[in-house]
Steps between C-alpha positions, in 0.01 A plus 500: 500500500788570736271723706244221537768247594649726766174637646268228631235756596273417204516855362254661262615647168463847653723405796763358266490811283529732801799314641684454171439850366719643778807339339364481145353845426421414136290198598135527398196343663412345166835318493440362849145385417604345167799324655293355784237384252768332288662335805169362625384383154826307459492342846794695642282679758160451660220753465301509824141625498431438868445867580197641314664843500830414331689229314820384666793299368718223638841398369479166680339265251547185709173342620381684810186654645431861595330658800347848462444708814174691460611749766849610389489375139826307523540172312692217665643182348383170648614145416308331217171346609477125459148508354627660179724200437226244568208634298331273247489714187249269331714470190562875470858621460590740781759755397469739794379494858423819691436458869481771761354568839352824636483608860685699764878447524669422830640855525159663459323247725750578777417871464129422545554342843 
């Protein structure tokens, strides 16, 4: 959890394992995967499925939106969209909202010019 709270890069389980195993040689990938699953199931972390190639995690559970760059693969935090707060749920009980955008980030779009 501390890794997620101190690294706002939206890391994958593999990235977390690679970085933590340097200082924790007995750490197993299974422990990382199980811990991330437990954190996300209990609302302590967000599981992001924006990238079709990997699942990423976010320690920031406050309402916010994500932007996924299809060129570099980086995920950025954006302020919460207002439409998510104003939706008429038609009597349904909303327990989660997942909102993200896909496109080219400002760093990659500058490189294209």
